[in-house]
C-alpha positions in Angstrom: 19.3 -19.1 -32.5 21.1 -22.2 -33.9 24.7 -21.5 -34.6 24.8 -18.5 -32.2 26.6 -18.1 -28.9 25.0 -16.3 -26.0 26.6 -15.3 -22.7 24.1 -14.5 -19.9 24.7 -13.3 -16.4 22.5 -14.2 -13.4 20.8 -17.4 -14.4 20.1 -19.1 -11.1 16.5 -18.0 -11.0 14.0 -15.5 -12.4 14.3 -13.9 -15.9 17.9 -15.1 -16.4 17.0 -18.7 -15.8 14.1 -18.4 -18.2 16.4 -16.8 -20.8 19.1 -19.4 -20.5 16.5 -22.2 -20.9 14.9 -20.5 -23.8 18.1 -19.8 -25.7 19.2 -23.4 -25.2 15.9 -24.7 -26.5 16.3 -22.5 -29.5 19.6 -24.1 -30.4 22.1 -21.5 -29.1 25.4 -22.3 -27.4 24.8 -20.9 -24.0 27.3 -19.8 -21.3 25.8 -18.9 -18.0 27.9 -16.7 -15.6 27.1 -16.9 -11.9 28.7 -16.6 -8.6 29.7 -20.0 -7.2 27.0 -21.4 -4.9 24.8 -24.3 -4.3 22.0 -22.5 -6.2 24.2 -22.0 -9.3 25.2 -25.6 -9.2 21.6 -26.8 -8.9 20.2 -24.4 -11.5 22.9 -25.5 -14.0 22.0 -29.2 -13.4 18.3 -28.3 -14.0 19.3 -26.6 -17.3 21.4 -29.5 -18.6 18.6 -32.0 -17.6 16.0 -29.9 -19.4 18.2 -29.5 -22.5 20.4 -32.6 -22.7 21.4 -32.0 -26.4 22.3 -28.3 -25.9 25.8 -26.9 -25.8 26.0 -25.4 -22.3 28.8 -24.1 -20.2 28.9 -22.7 -16.6 31.4 -20.0 -15.9 32.1 -18.8 -12.4 31.7 -15.0 -12.2 31.2 -12.9 -9.1 30.0 -9.5 -10.2 31.1 -8.0 -6.8 34.7 -8.5 -7.9 36.3 -6.9 -11.0 39.0 -9.5 -10.8 36.5 -12.3 -10.9 34.7 -10.7 -13.9 38.0 -10.4 -15.8 38.9 -14.0 -15.0 35.5 -15.1 -16.3 36.0 -13.1 -19.5 39.3 -14.9 -20.0 37.6 -18.2 -19.8 34.8 -17.1 -22.1 37.5 -16.2 -24.7 38.9 -19.7 -24.4 35.4 -21.4 -24.8 34.2 -19.2 -27.6 36.9 -18.8 -30.3 34.0 -18.3 -32.8 32.9 -15.2 -31.0 29.9 -14.1 -29.0 26.6 -13.2 -30.8 24.7 -12.1 -27.7 25.9 -10.7 -24.3 23.0 -10.4 -21.9 23.9 -8.4 -18.8 20.9 -9.7 -16.8 22.1 -10.2 -13.3 21.0 -7.7 -10.6 20.5 -7.1 -6.9 17.9 -4.8 -5.3 17.6 -2.7 -2.2 20.6 -4.1 -0.4 22.3 -2.4 2.6 24.8 0.4 2.2 27.9 -1.7 1.9 31.0 -1.6 -0.2 32.4 -4.4 -2.4 36.0 -5.4 -2.0 36.7 -2.9 -4.9 35.2 -0.1 -2.8 32.0 0.5 -4.8 28.3 0.3 -3.8 27.3 -3.3 -4.0 24.3 -2.5 -6.1 26.1 -0.3 -8.6 29.0 -2.7 -9.0 26.8 -5.8 -9.4 24.2 -4.2 -11.6 26.3 -1.9 -13.8 30.0 -1.5 -13.3 30.9 -5.2 -13.6 28.8 -5.5 -16.7 30.7 -2.5 -18.1 33.9 -4.6 -17.5 32.4 -7.6 -19.1 31.2 -5.8 -22.2 34.7 -4.2 -22.5 36.5 -7.5 -22.2 34.2 -9.4 -24.6 34.0 -6.7 -27.2 36.5 -8.4 -29.5 34.4 -11.6 -29.4 31.3 -9.6 -30.2 33.1 -7.9 -33.1 34.2 -11.3 -34.4 30.7 -12.7 -34.4 29.3 -9.5 -36.0 31.9 -9.7 -38.8 31.1 -13.4 -39.4 27.3 -13.3 -39.2 26.3 -9.7 -39.8 25.4 -8.7 -36.3 25.9 -9.2 -32.5 24.1 -7.8 -29.6 24.6 -6.4 -26.1 21.5 -6.5 -24.0 21.2 -4.7 -20.7 18.5 -5.2 -18.1 17.0 -2.1 -16.5 13.8 -1.5 -14.5 10.8 0.7 -13.9 13.0 1.9 -11.0 15.1 3.9 -13.5 12.5 6.6 -13.2 12.0 6.8 -9.4 12.9 8.4 -7.1 15.0 10.4 -9.6 15.8 10.7 -13.3 19.3 12.2 -13.0 22.4 10.0 -12.9 24.7 11.3 -10.1 28.4 10.8 -10.2 28.7 9.9 -6.4 27.0 6.6 -7.0 29.6 5.6 -9.7 32.5 6.5 -7.5 34.4 4.6 -4.8 31.8 5.5 -2.1 30.5 2.1 -1.1 29.1 2.2 2.4 28.8 6.0 2.4 25.7 6.5 0.2 22.9 7.3 2.6 22.5 4.3 4.9 19.9 1.6 5.0 16.5 3.5 4.9 13.8 1.7 2.9 10.9 4.0 3.6 8.0 4.6 1.2 6.1 7.8 0.4 2.8 7.8 -1.6 3.4 4.2 -2.5 6.8 5.1 -4.0 10.1 3.7 -2.7 12.2 6.6 -1.6 14.7 5.3 1.1 18.4 5.3 0.5 18.4 1.7 -0.5 16.0 2.5 -3.3 17.9 5.6 -4.4 21.0 3.4 -4.9 18.9 0.9 -6.8 17.4 3.6 -8.9 20.9 4.9 -9.8 22.1 1.5 -10.8 19.0 0.8 -13.0 19.4 4.3 -14.5 23.0 3.4 -15.2 21.9 0.3 -17.1 19.7 2.5 -19.4 22.4 5.2 -19.8 25.0 2.5 -20.6 22.8 1.3 -23.4 22.4 4.8 -24.8 26.1 5.4 -24.6 26.9 2.1 -26.3 24.3 2.7 -29.0 25.7 6.2 -29.7 29.3 5.0 -29.9 28.6 1.9 -31.9 26.5 3.9 -34.4 29.3 6.5 -34.8 31.7 3.7 -35.7 29.3 2.1 -38.1 29.4 -1.1 -36.1 27.1 -4.1 -36.6 26.8 -4.6 -32.9 23.5 -3.6 -31.5 22.9 -2.2 -28.0 19.5 -2.8 -26.5 17.9 -2.7 -23.1 14.8 -4.2 -21.5 12.8 -4.1 -18.3 10.7 -7.0 -16.9 7.8 -5.0 -15.5 7.0 -6.3 -12.0 8.1 -9.9 -12.4 7.6 -12.3 -9.5 11.2 -13.5 -9.1 13.7 -14.4 -6.4 14.7 -10.7 -6.4 11.8 -9.7 -4.1 12.5 -12.6 -1.7 16.1 -11.5 -1.4 15.1 -7.9 -0.8 12.7 -8.9 2.0 15.4 -11.1 3.6 17.9 -8.2 3.4 15.5 -5.7 4.9 14.7 -3.7 1.8 11.0 -4.6 1.8 8.5 -5.7 4.4 7.1 -9.2 3.8 3.4 -8.1 4.3 3.6 -5.2 1.8 5.6 -7.3 -0.6 2.9 -9.9 -0.6 0.3 -7.3 -1.4 2.4 -5.5 -4.0 3.3 -8.7 -5.9 -0.4 -9.4 -6.6 0.2 -6.9 -9.5 3.1 -8.9 -10.8 3.6 -11.2 -13.8 5.4 -14.5 -14.1 9.2 -14.8 -14.6 8.4 -16.1 -18.0 6.5 -13.0 -19.0 9.0 -10.8 -17.3 11.8 -12.4 -19.4 10.1 -11.5 -22.7 11.9 -8.1 -22.8 15.4 -9.5 -22.7 14.4 -12.4 -25.0 13.0 -10.0 -27.5 16.2 -8.0 -27.4 18.3 -11.2 -27.7 16.4 -13.1 -30.4 13.9 -11.0 -32.5 15.2 -10.4 -36.0 13.3 -7.1 -36.0 15.0 -5.7 -32.8 17.1 -2.7 -33.6 20.0 -1.0 -31.8 18.8 1.7 -29.4 15.4 0.1 -28.7 14.0 -0.5 -25.2 11.7 -3.5 -24.7 9.2 -3.9 -21.9 5.5 -3.9 -21.0 5.2 -0.1 -21.5 7.5 2.8 -20.9 5.7 4.3 -17.9 6.3 4.0 -14.2 3.3 1.7 -13.8 4.1 -0.7 -16.6 3.9 -3.7 -14.4 2.8 -6.4 -16.8 1.8 -7.1 -20.4 3.4 -7.8 -23.7 7.0 -6.7 -24.2 7.0 -4.0 -26.9 9.8 -1.7 -28.2 10.0 2.0 -27.4 12.7 4.6 -27.8 15.4 5.3 -25.4 14.3 8.2 -23.1 15.8 11.7 -23.1 16.5 11.8 -19.4 19.5 9.5 -19.9 19.9 9.5 -23.7 21.6 12.8 -23.9 25.3 13.8 -24.4 25.9 14.9 -20.8 24.5 11.7 -19.2 26.1 9.4 -21.7 29.5 11.0 -21.2 29.2 11.0 -17.4 28.3 7.3 -17.4 31.2 6.4 -19.6 33.9 8.5 -18.0 32.9 7.6 -14.4 32.7 3.9 -15.4 36.1 3.9 -17.0 37.5 5.7 -13.9 35.9 3.1 -11.6 37.3 0.0 -13.4 40.7 1.6 -14.0 40.6 1.0 -17.8 39.5 2.8 -20.9 36.8 1.3 -23.0 37.2 2.4 -26.6 34.6 1.5 -29.2 
């Protein structure tokens, strides 16, 4: 990755932290985008200590605020006149309460998808510049096994200004499947990540672009995400302890996004993860095709139009 520039969201822990460290070790210029906090300060200090010779930049970016995302993109443009070779939309939250962001959207949908839609729109000129200069650039989204359950249909209500009015705070399970309202909102956001990739791929291919759109899932990776979910009431601590016995390490969980970001063989429209099924908890990250339940004209168009409506801007490829 020497000579390439990578922008990664959500690097204070888990797969994002592994990805940032790995890209820095592989010689990339790495910009990490995180909400300002003691955790982000400490994690960036760890990153610079581990890779003292790497070119690293920390950019404040609160994904629960469109204004913050746009301000972060402005700073990225100043730092990266050479362009951006990889945008990795990694950051995510899981099973949070039914609350609205200051922009009025569900906190999970805005954090996991809508703000990444803004970021991709704002950084597209930098991705095009890098693709023109080096032959390719990549947008990498991070989805989840949860894209499949409890539903496979992307619903417009979850992409609209309905934060705090999307079912309440239920976290119940049924037949070992998460089916409460918290998990429906998470499912919709992770389905949106996959549909965004499909829509990007379709539009980029139609234009003959050298920008690739890829998506990954981490399987069941043992990261800070589960701890946050327990603290916020989305999962019980006892069940989580049992469930995470089936997990893999953050390093193994990061192999999906790392494959999408780095492998020369990775192609636009591929999905990397330890299997495509709902029980693909662990194993080697392998490519598979985008799935028809979101890679279809109706879902791609719904995702794009509702996302443009939400952010108040058009996103023309």
